[in-house]
TIKE-230690 format. One line per 8 residues: number of its first residue (from 0); their letters; for each residue x, y, z of N, C-alpha, C. Coordinates in pm, whole numbers, plus 50000, padded with zeros to 5 digits. Layout:
BEGIN
NUM	a	X Y Z X Y Z X Y Z ~ ...
END
This chain:
BEGIN
0	xxxxxxxx	60418 35459 46225 60405 35598 46186 60290 35660 46267 ~ 60311 35780 46321 60205 35844 46399 60097 35903 46307 ~ 59987 35947 46366 59872 35994 46287 59905 36117 46203 ~ 59982 36210 46256 60017 36330 46179 60096 36293 46055 ~ 60195 36206 46070 60275 36164 45954 60191 36087 45853 ~ 60093 36011 45900 60003 35940 45808 59920 36039 45725 ~ 59867 36142 45791 59788 36243 45720 59874 36311 45614 ~ 59996 36348 45651 60087 36413 45555 60116 36320 45438
8	xxxxxxxx	60144 36194 45466 60180 36098 45361 60063 36066 45268 ~ 59941 36070 45320 59825 36029 45240 59750 36145 45174 ~ 59784 36269 45208 59715 36383 45149 59747 36394 45001 ~ 59646 36427 44922 59665 36447 44778 59584 36570 44738 ~ 59612 36624 44622 59540 36740 44570 59418 36693 44492 ~ 59300 36714 44550 59174 36671 44488 59133 36770 44380 ~ 59096 36718 44266 59048 36802 44156 58915 36750 44101 ~ 58836 36687 44189 58706 36634 44149 58619 36621 44274
16	xxxxxxxx	58537 36725 44299 58459 36732 44422 58312 36699 44399 ~ 58249 36640 44501 58105 36620 44503 58039 36754 44535 ~ 57914 36766 44497 57837 36887 44527 57769 36868 44663 ~ 57849 36856 44768 57798 36833 44903 57873 36924 44998 ~ 57799 37007 45071 57861 37104 45161 57915 37037 45287 ~ 58023 37089 45334 58086 37044 45457 58010 37106 45575 ~ 57985 37030 45682 57917 37087 45798 57996 37205 45859 ~ 57923 37300 45912 57984 37421 45968 58085 37393 46078
24	xxxxxxxx	58058 37293 46162 58152 37266 46272 58288 37220 46219 ~ 58288 37145 46109 58415 37103 46049 58485 37221 45982 ~ 58409 37307 45916 58469 37426 45854 58530 37516 45960 ~ 58463 37530 46073 58516 37611 46183 58646 37550 46235 ~ 58648 37419 46254 58769 37352 46304 58885 37369 46206 ~ 58857 37359 46076 58961 37375 45973 59013 37518 45973 ~ 58923 37616 45981 58965 37756 45984 59048 37786 46108 ~ 59009 37731 46221 59085 37751 46344 59224 37688 46336
32	xxxxxxxx	59233 37573 46271 59365 37511 46250 59452 37603 46165 ~ 59391 37668 46068 59465 37761 45983 59528 37873 46063 ~ 59450 37938 46148 59502 38055 46220 59595 38017 46335 ~ 59611 37888 46360 59710 37844 46457 59849 37833 46394 ~ 59858 37865 46266 59987 37859 46196 60083 37961 46254 ~ 60210 37927 46256 60308 38026 46299 60326 38132 46191 ~ 60365 38249 46234 60401 38356 46140 60520 38431 46198 ~ 60601 38486 46111 60721 38557 46157 60681 38669 46252
40	xxxxxxxx	60745 38671 46365 60721 38771 46470 60574 38776 46511 ~ 60502 38668 46487 60360 38656 46520 60276 38770 46464 ~ 60311 38817 46344 60238 38929 46283 60102 38888 46227 ~ 60087 38762 46193 59960 38709 46142 59902 38802 46034 ~ 59973 38818 45923 59932 38915 45820 59824 38861 45727 ~ 59729 38788 45780 59629 38721 45700 59490 38740 45759 ~ 59393 38702 45681 59255 38681 45726 59212 38549 45665 ~ 59116 38484 45725 59064 38358 45675 58916 38379 45645
48	xxxxxxxx	58879 38362 45519 58741 38383 45475 58688 38252 45418 ~ 58590 38195 45485 58528 38070 45441 58412 38107 45349 ~ 58418 38060 45225 58316 38094 45125 58235 37969 45092 ~ 58105 37976 45125 58012 37868 45095 57912 37908 44988 ~ 57914 38033 44948 57821 38089 44851 57857 38038 44711 ~ 57782 37938 44664 57810 37873 44535 57806 37973 44419 ~ 57711 38066 44424 57700 38166 44317 57825 38255 44312 ~ 57875 38296 44427 57996 38377 44432 58116 38297 44381
56	xxxxxxxx	58127 38173 44421 58237 38087 44374 58231 38072 44222 ~ 58112 38049 44169 58097 38035 44024 58128 38165 43951 ~ 58091 38277 44009 58119 38408 43950 58270 38432 43945 ~ 58338 38401 44054 58485 38416 44057 58551 38321 43957 ~ 58497 38201 43946 58553 38104 43851 58538 38153 43708 ~ 58421 38205 43674 58396 38256 43538 58491 38372 43507 ~ 58508 38462 43603 58599 38575 43582 58743 38526 43567 ~ 58782 38432 43651 58917 38377 43641 58943 38310 43508
64	xxxxxxxx	58848 38230 43461 58861 38165 43330 58869 38266 43217 ~ 58789 38370 43226 58792 38475 43124 58927 38544 43122 ~ 58980 38577 43239 59111 38641 43246 59221 38547 43195 ~ 59207 38419 43226 59305 38321 43180 59300 38306 43028 ~ 59181 38305 42972 59164 38291 42827 59224 38410 42752 ~ 59228 38526 42816 59281 38647 42752 59431 38665 42768 ~ 59497 38573 42836 59642 38583 42853 59712 38541 42724 ~ 59828 38599 42702 59905 38566 42582 59947 38419 42581
72	xxxxxxxx	59996 38372 42694 60035 38230 42707 59910 38150 42739 ~ 59867 38067 42649 59743 37990 42662 59763 37851 42723 ~ 59885 37816 42763 59912 37679 42809 59830 37641 42932 ~ 59821 37730 43030 59742 37698 43149 59594 37691 43115 ~ 59547 37781 43031 59407 37779 42988 59374 37645 42922 ~ 59460 37600 42831 59435 37472 42763 59438 37355 42861 ~ 59526 37361 42958 59534 37255 43058 59404 37248 43140 ~ 59355 37364 43180 59229 37369 43256 59113 37318 43170
80	xxxxxxxx	59109 37359 43046 58999 37316 42958 59004 37165 42935 ~ 59124 37109 42923 59138 36964 42907 59090 36888 43030 ~ 59095 36953 43147 59050 36893 43273 58903 36920 43300 ~ 58830 36971 43203 58687 36993 43222 58646 37138 43230 ~ 58739 37231 43218 58705 37373 43215 58664 37432 43348 ~ 58711 37376 43456 58676 37426 43589 58802 37465 43665 ~ 58812 37590 43703 58925 37634 43786 58915 37576 43927 ~ 58790 37562 43974 58768 37523 44113 58713 37381 44128
88	xxxxxxxx	58712 37306 44019 58683 37161 44020 58551 37126 44090 ~ 58453 37214 44082 58321 37195 44144 58325 37191 44297 ~ 58430 37243 44357 58436 37246 44504 58321 37329 44558 ~ 58250 37277 44657 58137 37352 44713 58179 37462 44809 ~ 58305 37462 44846 58351 37555 44949 58497 37591 44923 ~ 58534 37712 44958 58675 37749 44951 58709 37837 45070 ~ 58834 37832 45107 58885 37925 45207 58980 38018 45134 ~ 58948 38147 45139 59033 38250 45081 59119 38310 45190
96	xxxxxxxx	59244 38337 45156 59336 38396 45252 59394 38524 45194 ~ 59330 38638 45226 59390 38765 45186 59503 38800 45283 ~ 59601 38872 45231 59717 38907 45312 59745 39057 45302 ~ 59816 39107 45402 59858 39246 45402 60008 39248 45377 ~ 60047 39245 45250 60187 39242 45214 60255 39375 45241 ~ 60182 39484 45236 60241 39615 45263 60285 39624 45409 ~ 60212 39560 45497 60245 39560 45640 60370 39476 45667 ~ 60387 39373 45584 60491 39276 45615 60528 39201 45489
104	xxxxxxxx	60649 39216 45441 60685 39161 45309 60686 39010 45301 ~ 60698 38940 45411 60697 38793 45408 60556 38737 45428 ~ 60455 38819 45409 60316 38776 45431 60279 38656 45345 ~ 60330 38651 45223 60296 38540 45134 60352 38408 45187 ~ 60469 38410 45244 60526 38291 45306 60438 38245 45423 ~ 60400 38339 45507 60313 38305 45620 60178 38252 45572 ~ 60128 38307 45461 60003 38260 45401 60016 38113 45360 ~ 60130 38077 45303 60153 37939 45263 60153 37844 45381
112	xxxxxxxx	60212 37887 45490 60214 37804 45611 60071 37783 45661 ~ 59992 37891 45662 59853 37882 45705 59775 37786 45615 ~ 59795 37796 45484 59723 37707 45390 59761 37561 45412 ~ 59887 37536 45443 59928 37399 45472 59857 37346 45596 ~ 59844 37430 45700 59768 37388 45818 59624 37353 45779 ~ 59564 37434 45693 59426 37411 45650 59415 37276 45578 ~ 59507 37249 45485 59497 37124 45409 59518 37001 45498 ~ 59610 37011 45591 59635 36896 45678 59519 36874 45775
120	xxxxxxxx	59463 36983 45828 59347 36969 45916 59230 36909 45839 ~ 59205 36960 45718 59095 36908 45637 59115 36760 45608 ~ 59234 36724 45565 59263 36583 45535 59241 36495 45657 ~ 59281 36542 45774 59265 36462 45895 59118 36440 45930 ~ 59032 36529 45879 58887 36519 45904 58812 36452 45789 ~ 58886 36400 45689 58823 36332 45577 58770 36427 45471 ~ 58816 36552 45472 58773 36652 45374 58881 36663 45267 ~ 58844 36641 45142 58938 36653 45031 58969 36801 45009
128	xxxxxxxx	59085 36830 44952 59127 36968 44938 59236 36983 44833 ~ 59253 37106 44789 59365 37140 44702 59396 37288 44723 ~ 59523 37320 44739 59565 37460 44743 59550 37514 44601 ~ 59484 37627 44587 59450 37677 44454 59497 37822 44436 ~ 59615 37836 44380 59665 37968 44347 59593 38031 44230 ~ 59525 37948 44148 59454 38000 44031 59339 38094 44068 ~ 59296 38091 44192 59193 38185 44237 59239 38328 44215 ~ 59370 38350 44214 59424 38485 44192 59374 38546 44062
136	xxxxxxxx	59339 38460 43965 59293 38509 43835 59164 38590 43847 ~ 59080 38559 43945 58957 38636 43964 58988 38777 44012 ~ 59103 38794 44074 59142 38924 44130 59236 39001 44037 ~ 59275 38941 43925 59375 39004 43838 59315 39089 43727 ~ 59184 39086 43715 59120 39162 43608 59040 39280 43660 ~ 58950 39326 43579 58870 39445 43610 58781 39427 43733 ~ 58744 39304 43764 58652 39280 43876 58721 39245 44007 ~ 58854 39254 44009 58928 39218 44129 58885 39295 44253
144	xxxxxxxx	58871 39425 44238 58830 39508 44352 58687 39474 44397 ~ 58601 39446 44301 58464 39405 44333 58464 39279 44419 ~ 58542 39179 44379 58547 39055 44456 58607 39079 44594 ~ 58710 39162 44602 58769 39193 44732 58665 39253 44826 ~ 58581 39341 44774 58475 39403 44856 58368 39301 44892 ~ 58324 39221 44795 58220 39121 44822 58264 39021 44928 ~ 58394 38993 44931 58447 38896 45026 58489 38960 45159 ~ 58483 39091 45165 58515 39159 45290 58663 39168 45321
152	xxxxxxxx	58747 39177 45218 58889 39196 45244 58908 39326 45322 ~ 58985 39324 45428 59013 39449 45499 59094 39544 45409 ~ 59089 39671 45440 59166 39772 45367 59314 39734 45364 ~ 59374 39740 45247 59517 39710 45233 59549 39563 45210 ~ 59447 39478 45211 59470 39335 45192 59448 39298 45045 ~ 59527 39201 44999 59516 39150 44863 59507 38998 44869 ~ 59467 38938 44758 59458 38792 44753 59595 38731 44781 ~ 59598 38632 44868 59721 38558 44898 59716 38419 44837
160	xxxxxxxx	59618 38341 44879 59602 38205 44827 59463 38156 44868 ~ 59427 38039 44820 59300 37979 44860 59316 37828 44868 ~ 59224 37767 44940 59217 37622 44949 59074 37582 44915 ~ 59059 37492 44819 58929 37438 44783 58901 37319 44874 ~ 58777 37309 44920 58740 37204 45014 58611 37136 44971 ~ 58601 37009 45000 58479 36934 44973 58503 36786 44993 ~ 58404 36709 44957 58418 36564 44960 58458 36518 44821 ~ 58552 36425 44815 58605 36380 44686 58501 36299 44609
168	xxxxxxxx	58487 36332 44483 58406 36253 44392 58487 36131 44349 ~ 58613 36155 44318 58708 36047 44289 58835 36077 44368 ~ 58906 35974 44403 59030 35992 44479 59148 35946 44396 ~ 59264 35983 44441 59386 35935 44376 59494 35919 44482 ~ 59597 35851 44445 59707 35831 44538 59786 35961 44551 ~ 59846 35983 44667 59932 36100 44681 60054 36085 44591 ~ 60119 36198 44564 60239 36192 44480 60348 36111 44551 ~ 60437 36056 44473 60550 35981 44529 60662 36079 44559
176	xxxxxxxx	60700 36090 44685 60807 36184 44720 60940 36142 44658 ~ 61015 36238 44612 61147 36214 44555 61250 36221 44666 ~ 61294 36105 44712 61388 36098 44823 61522 36165 44791 ~ 61552 36182 44663 61675 36249 44624 61675 36398 44657 ~ 61561 36451 44694 61551 36593 44732 61601 36617 44874 ~ 61628 36512 44946 61671 36524 45085 61823 36513 45094 ~ 61883 36608 45163 62026 36603 45193 62042 36617 45343 ~ 62121 36531 45400 62151 36540 45544 62301 36566 45558
184	xx	62332 36671 45627 62472 36708 45646 62506 36683 45793 ~ 62602 36595 45815 62646 36563 45953 62759 36651 45995
END
């Protein structure tokens, strides 16, 4: 198996990070891998924002948890609380990907491709990661616009997705792929 396939096979979603920052050169390499993602018609309807500000991350997490707690369906809130009450699992760093969906309706799909590049690049460099859609909760309440401004979202951009990054405090095996999901038509 080649190195790329090994990284894909061994990657897992980390939900327990050490409080240790990733060096800037690795963060730059990971961000650059992200923007090398393909996008339909090369529109690149995204921005990549690397957030190392622990106070900002904690502020977004608190807002997200508050918004989650106020939702009618409490199942996700209870699941997060059972896992220690952390949306961002103590990750010291995150990459936020705002998108311009008004410019291009498939921007969210392109955002997903970019996030996959980020996770695979991070994994190849020994950086644990998890794609975190729950970051959207910080943008879904009264403070969403405030966070967009603090993070420097360009005009017309909205939250697309995020990837949490750090060194794993504990590791786990990757999920077992369900081979029944594959169909080959000759």
